[in-house]
N, C-alpha and C positions, 0 to 999 in steps of 0.2 A: 776197704776191698772193691776192687774194680771187676770187670769183666760184666755186666750186666746179666743177660740170661745163663752165661755158662756158669755164674754162681747161683743159682738157684734150687740146687740141688746141695747143699753145703751142708745141709744136717746129714742127709744120706749118706753123703761120703766119710763123714766124720764119726758115723754110727754104722759101721758095717753088716752087723746084724739085721739093719733096716733097708740093706741095699734095694730089695724088691720093692717096687713101688707100691705094691697091694698090701704091706704090710703097715701097720700102727700101732706106736707105744701107748698101751692103754694105761690111763692117770687113774689111782684110786685116791679118791676124795671122800672118807669116811664110809667105805665101804661101797659108794657110787663109782661104776666103771665109766669113765669118759673116755670115750674112742673104740668100745665095744661094739657089738651088734646091732643095739637099740640106741636111739638119740636120747640125751640128759635132756633132762627142762631145767633149767635153774632160774629160780625167781623170786621176786620180793618187791618190796619198795624201792625207790630210786635212793631216797634219805631214809635214816631211821633220826624218823621227828619227834617220837615218844615212843614209850613201853607201851601202851595199850595199841597205838596203830601198828607197831611193828609184830606184835605178837598176833593181832588180826590178821594181818597180810600172811603171815609164815601160818597160819593154821588154814587159810582159804590156798595158799600154795602146797600144802600135805592134803588138804582135802581133793584138791584138782589132779594129783597124783604128779606133782613137781617132787624132784630130789633133793634139792640143794637150796638153800636161802641164800638170796642177795640183799644187800641193803650196805648204803654207806654211811660209814662214820664221819668220815673226813671227807669233803668234797671241793673239788676243784671248781671254781666256776669263772665263766668269764669276766663278770663284773665283781670288782672287790669289794661292793656293798650289796652282792648276794649272800644269801644263805649258806655257811661252808659247812655244814654239819657240827652235828654233836659232840664232835670228838671224842676222850676218851668215854665220856659219858655215853656214847653213841656205841662204844666196844661193852659196856657193862649190860647194856641194854641186849644187844646182840647175844652174848654169853648167857642170860636170863631166859631168851627165848630158845635159844638152843637146846637148854635143859628142860623147858615147858616141852617141845615139840621133837625133838629128836634129831632135827634138820641141821645137818652142816652147814656152816657158815661161810659164805663168798665176801669180802670185802676190800675195800681200795685203800692203798698206800700209796702216799705222794713222795714223801720226805724221808732220804735215806735214815736220818736219824730216828725215826718212826718204827722204823720196820721191826725192831723187836718187839716194840707194844703191841703193834697191831698184830706181828704173829703169836703173840701169847693169846690171842681171841679167834683168829680166821683159822680155817681149815684149810682154806685157799687165798693166796693173796693175788687181789686183780691190781694191775699195772695198766692205768687208765689211757685213754688216746693220746694227751696230753704228754703223758710222762715216758711213752714210747722208747725214745732215745735219751731217756735220763740215766746215763749209764752207770753213775754210782748207786743209784737206787734198784738197776737190775742184777748190779752185784750185790749188793746185801740181801736182795730177795735172793737170789740163787744160793746164799750160804745158809739160807735157814733152813734149806732140805724141805719145806713147806712146799706142796703144789704151787705154781703158779698160772695166773690166767690173763695174758698178755694180748692186748688191745692192740689194732693197726691204729698208726697216727692217721688223721684228718687225709693227708696227701704220701704215704708213706708207698714206696715202691714195694716188690716181694723182698726184693735183696735187703732191702734196709729193715724190713719187718722180721725178717729171718735172722738177718746180723742181731738184732737186737736179742731173740730169743737166745742165741750162741753166748750173748752175755750172760743170762742165767746159767747156762748148761755149763760153760766153763768153769763154774763156780761147783761143778759135780752134782746139780740137779738137773736131772732130766723130765721133771713132771711138770711138763710145760703145756697148756694149752692156747691155742691160738684164737683169737676171736676178732670177727670182721664185722668192724660197728657203723660202716658206711663212708664213704669218701666225699669231699668236699667238690661239688658239681656246679653250683649256679648260688651265688651270693644274695639273690632278690629275697626279699621277705615273702612272696607269693609262691614259693616253691617250698617242698619239704630240705629242711638244711642241709641233708645229708643224701646220698644215693646207696644204698646196700649194693656193694659189687658183687652179683653172682658168678660174673665171668672170673673172678679171682679162684673160687672154691676148688675146681680141678685143676688146674696149674699147683695152686698149692700142696692139695693132697698128694698130688705125685713127685713136689719138690721135697717135702718133709714127712718124717713118719710123726711128728707131733699131730694130737686131733686139734681139730679144726669147729669153732661154733660160731653162731651168727646172734649179733644184737640188730634184730628191727626193733626195737623201743627207740633207740637213738640214732640208729639210722635215719627212721621217717618223722620222730618227733610228735608222732598222732597217735593216740590208742588207735583208733577206728582203722587205720592202717596198717597196723602189727600182724594181724590176723595171716592177712594174706601175703605178707613178706617172710613172715615164719613156713608160711607152706612152701612157698619158693624157695627157701633156704633148704629146708628139707629134700625136697627135690634134688635141689644142685648137690646135696650128697655132706653137709654138714654134719658133724656127731653130737651135735647139740643146740640149745637156744638159749640166751640169757633174758628174760622177759620182766618187764616192771610189770608190779600188780597196784592196783588201785584198793588199799584193804578194805573190806568191808564195813560200812558204816561212817566211812570218811568221805566228807564232801571235797572236791577238787579245789574250791575255794579256799578251803582251810590249811592246802599245803604249800609248802614254802620252797620247792624243789621240782622241776619239771612235770606238774600238776597234770598236762595234757596226755604223758607217755603212758601212764599205768591202765593194763588192762583191768576190766572187771571180772569178776572171777569166774563167771558163766563162758567168757572169751577163752580165758586162761585154761578154763577144761577142754574146749574144742580144741585148744591147741597140743593139749597133753592128749589127748587121744589120737589124733591124727599123727603124732611123733611116736607113739606106742605102735603106731601100724606100719609106720614108713620103715624102718631099719635102715641099715645105714652099709652099701653096696661096697665092697672090698677095691 
């Protein structure tokens, strides 16, 4: 499609019942309402690295008031030599931890051929930033009927992001949650690897009835910045947050993936408390 800003309302045009910019399509994930009056906190480890680590993180999430568990069984990494996740073993761990805690599972799928396997465990399929325009993957995810969390690409425009969502919606699946995870601003080593785009939240919410959440963990790349960015995102009007958590009893030096991003449980508790009091304006 072409047309720039004129096409930013594509989803509202195609969904006439949501023509009013003040309306939001509420997505139900294991009885958790994403897009309702109260922000949702989805939290957990970046990667599933062991059963003990994942269970410890999940218990911390539940104790802090988080509503859903995030954790990657499959991890897309910049370097082919980095830890890529435990794969199917990671899915089995997530299923066990869900049975232990009752928390619904949000986990990433990268390959269209793996959608069925991941959907067998996930309560919500995450499409990562690197996969936002993997159109065969979007189509397969849409066909499952399972809620989809669609992250924005590093340099994607609003139109590109919304058109990616349409690939899912065209398959009959409207249960899509958009996630702002930071855009590439500066490539130097001395800056955060991404910048959380607060300015996109309001125009995005006006353009689409889909819920919008924020991922301050990946946007900042550093746990000490996550709380401030979480608060700013909530003030800007997001419907929820996607937070990485350091499992209690786990040393950062032991982790194989994004060790510096996970917030301790006391920080997560402050974030969830702030989210409970924030509310979401129509």
